[in-house]
C-alpha positions as CSV (number, residue, x, y, z in Angstrom):
1,M,34.5,143.7,105.6
2,T,37.4,141.3,105.4
3,L,41.1,142.2,105.5
4,A,41.4,141.4,101.7
5,Q,38.4,143.6,100.9
6,R,39.8,146.5,102.9
7,G,43.1,146.0,101.1
8,R,41.4,146.1,97.7
9,W,39.6,149.4,98.6
10,L,42.8,151.0,99.8
11,T,44.5,149.9,96.6
12,L,41.7,151.3,94.5
13,V,41.9,154.6,96.3
14,G,45.7,154.6,96.0
15,L,45.5,154.0,92.2
16,V,43.1,156.9,91.7
17,L,45.3,159.2,93.7
18,L,48.3,157.9,91.8
19,A,46.8,159.3,88.6
20,G,46.3,162.6,90.5
21,I,50.1,162.7,91.2
22,Y,50.9,163.2,87.6
23,V,48.1,165.7,87.0
24,R,49.6,167.8,89.8
25,A,53.2,167.1,88.7
26,L,52.6,168.1,85.1
27,A,50.1,170.9,85.5
28,F,50.7,172.4,88.9
29,T,54.4,171.8,89.7
30,P,57.1,173.9,88.1
31,T,59.5,172.2,85.6
32,E,63.1,171.9,87.0
33,R,65.4,174.4,85.2
34,F,68.2,172.1,84.2
35,Q,66.5,168.6,83.8
36,G,63.3,169.7,82.1
37,L,60.3,167.4,81.8
38,A,62.5,164.3,82.6
39,Q,62.6,165.4,86.2
40,K,58.9,164.6,86.5
41,I,59.9,161.0,86.8
42,F,61.2,162.0,90.2
43,Y,57.7,162.0,91.6
44,V,57.4,158.3,91.0
45,H,61.0,157.0,91.2
46,V,61.7,158.4,94.6
47,P,58.5,157.3,96.3
48,A,58.9,153.9,94.7
49,A,62.4,153.7,96.2
50,W,61.0,154.8,99.6
51,S,58.3,152.1,99.4
52,A,60.8,149.4,98.5
53,M,63.0,150.3,101.4
54,L,60.0,150.6,103.8
55,A,58.9,147.1,102.7
56,M,62.4,145.7,103.3
57,G,62.7,147.5,106.6
58,L,59.4,146.0,107.8
59,V,60.5,142.6,106.5
60,G,63.5,142.8,108.7
61,L,61.6,144.1,111.8
62,A,58.9,141.4,111.4
63,S,61.7,138.8,111.0
64,I,63.3,139.9,114.3
65,L,59.9,139.7,116.0
66,F,59.3,136.3,114.6
67,L,62.6,134.9,115.9
68,I,61.9,136.4,119.3
69,M,58.2,135.5,119.7
70,K,57.8,132.5,117.3
71,D,54.6,134.0,116.1
72,Y,53.9,132.9,112.5
73,R,51.8,136.0,111.9
74,F,55.1,138.0,111.7
75,D,56.4,135.5,109.2
76,R,53.3,135.9,107.0
77,F,53.6,139.7,107.3
78,A,57.3,139.6,106.3
79,A,56.4,137.4,103.3
80,A,53.6,139.8,102.2
81,S,55.8,142.8,102.6
82,A,58.6,141.2,100.6
83,E,56.2,140.4,97.7
84,V,55.0,144.0,97.6
85,G,58.6,145.4,98.0
86,T,59.7,143.3,95.0
87,A,57.2,145.1,92.9
88,F,58.1,148.6,94.2
89,S,61.8,147.9,93.7
90,L,61.1,146.8,90.1
91,V,59.4,150.2,89.6
92,M,62.4,151.9,91.2
93,L,64.9,150.1,88.9
94,T,62.7,150.8,85.8
95,T,62.1,154.5,86.4
96,G,65.7,155.2,87.4
97,P,67.2,154.4,84.0
98,L,64.4,156.2,82.3
99,W,65.3,159.3,84.2
100,A,69.1,158.7,84.0
101,K,69.3,158.4,80.2
102,P,68.4,162.1,79.4
103,I,70.2,163.5,82.4
104,W,73.4,161.3,82.7
105,G,73.5,160.2,79.1
106,T,73.4,156.5,80.0
107,W,70.7,154.0,81.1
108,W,72.9,152.5,83.8
109,T,76.2,153.0,85.5
110,W,77.7,151.1,88.4
111,D,77.1,154.0,90.7
112,A,77.2,153.0,94.5
113,R,73.6,153.8,95.1
114,L,72.4,152.1,91.9
115,T,74.4,149.0,92.7
116,L,73.1,148.8,96.3
117,T,69.5,149.2,95.2
118,L,70.0,146.5,92.6
119,F,71.4,144.3,95.4
120,L,68.2,145.2,97.4
121,F,66.1,143.9,94.5
122,F,68.2,140.7,94.4
123,L,67.6,140.3,98.1
124,F,63.8,140.5,97.6
125,I,64.0,137.9,94.8
126,G,66.3,135.7,96.9
127,Y,63.9,136.0,99.8
128,L,60.9,134.9,97.7
129,L,62.9,132.1,96.0
130,L,64.0,130.8,99.4
131,R,60.4,130.7,100.7
132,G,59.4,128.8,97.6
133,A,62.3,126.3,97.9
134,V,61.8,125.3,101.5
135,S,58.7,123.3,102.2
136,E,59.0,122.9,105.9
137,A,57.2,125.9,107.5
138,P,59.5,126.2,110.6
139,L,62.7,126.0,108.6
140,R,61.3,128.3,105.9
141,A,60.3,130.9,108.5
142,R,63.7,130.8,110.2
143,Y,65.8,131.0,107.0
144,S,63.6,133.7,105.6
145,A,64.0,135.7,108.8
146,V,67.8,135.6,108.6
147,L,67.7,136.9,105.0
148,G,65.1,139.5,105.9
149,I,67.4,140.9,108.7
150,C,70.3,141.0,106.2
151,G,68.0,143.3,104.0
152,L,67.3,145.5,107.0
153,V,71.1,145.9,107.6
154,L,71.5,147.0,103.9
155,L,69.1,149.9,104.1
156,P,71.4,152.4,106.0
157,F,74.1,151.8,103.5
158,I,71.8,152.7,100.6
159,H,70.8,156.0,102.3
160,L,74.4,156.9,103.3
161,S,76.0,155.7,100.0
162,V,76.1,159.3,98.6
163,Y,78.2,160.3,101.7
164,L,80.4,157.2,101.7
165,F,81.2,156.9,98.0
166,R,81.7,159.0,94.9
167,T,78.4,158.8,93.2
168,L,76.4,160.4,90.4
169,H,73.4,160.7,92.8
170,P,73.0,164.1,94.4
171,M,73.1,164.5,98.2
172,P,69.7,164.0,99.9
173,I,67.3,166.9,99.4
174,V,64.5,165.8,101.7
175,L,65.8,163.3,104.3
176,K,68.8,165.4,105.6
177,P,69.7,167.1,108.8
178,S,68.8,170.6,107.6
179,A,65.5,171.6,106.0
180,P,64.5,170.1,102.6
181,S,66.0,172.0,99.7
182,L,63.1,171.5,97.3
183,P,60.9,174.5,96.4
184,G,57.6,174.4,98.3
185,S,55.4,173.3,95.4
186,M,57.8,170.5,94.4
187,L,58.0,169.3,98.0
188,V,54.2,169.2,98.4
189,T,53.9,167.1,95.2
190,L,56.6,164.8,96.4
191,L,55.1,164.4,99.9
192,Y,51.7,163.7,98.2
193,S,53.4,161.0,96.2
194,F,55.0,159.5,99.3
195,G,51.6,159.3,100.9
196,V,50.0,157.7,97.9
197,F,52.7,155.1,97.5
198,T,52.6,154.3,101.2
199,L,48.8,153.8,100.9
200,L,49.4,151.5,98.0
201,Y,52.0,149.6,100.0
202,V,49.5,149.1,102.9
203,G,46.7,148.0,100.5
204,F,48.8,145.5,98.7
205,V,50.3,144.1,101.9
206,M,46.8,143.6,103.4
207,Q,45.7,141.6,100.4
208,C,48.9,139.5,100.3
209,Y,48.7,138.8,104.0
210,A,45.0,137.8,103.7
211,L,45.8,135.5,100.8
212,A,48.7,133.9,102.8
213,G,46.4,133.3,105.8
214,A,43.7,131.7,103.5
215,S,46.3,129.5,102.0
216,D,47.6,128.4,105.4
217,V,44.1,127.6,106.5
218,G,43.5,125.6,103.3
219,G,46.8,123.8,103.6
220,A,46.0,122.9,107.3
221,G,42.6,121.6,106.2
222,A,44.0,119.6,103.4
223,S,46.6,118.0,105.7
224,D,44.0,117.2,108.4
225,A,41.9,115.5,105.7
């Protein structure tokens, strides 16, 4: 079984499990007392944000490894992760306003965390545009690596923004020094969603990486001809 086929199978399994998230969230997870049903978006919004930041983190790490080792497999992986991260960050920025409107009374506000996550999305877009604009492979890989490392540097500020700035976002309830503050059933649903979104990330990246490798082989063959 090829890498692309394995990626497709993982993605298919992830999509089936994704449907199960909302079955569990709606039928087996208690409704939050103050936010009501709108809070159920939490189980997609937060894991999508996690996946977008995971994607950018791995773009940055792969970029550092590329600059050190000059191995173009790291460049291809970074490009694949950036493509997938762009999709997840779009989900994050779509579900966020859908959740914010009934809770905060507005679709968007220039909250510190919202602004930084929007900047993360622009970094993803900029990364992909840069790769499309530079035709020389060595230059494209080096320039992209620098931008990918900038994205990696941004991630701690997104997480710490609720501590550094006045923000409408609550303090972390899962990733925090003490124990998570979610009730057990909500935490289980959230962790299930984290697992599913991570599986989807892996499946999508495997397919993108395989397509990039095929395209490089095709390009090399065309240039040799």
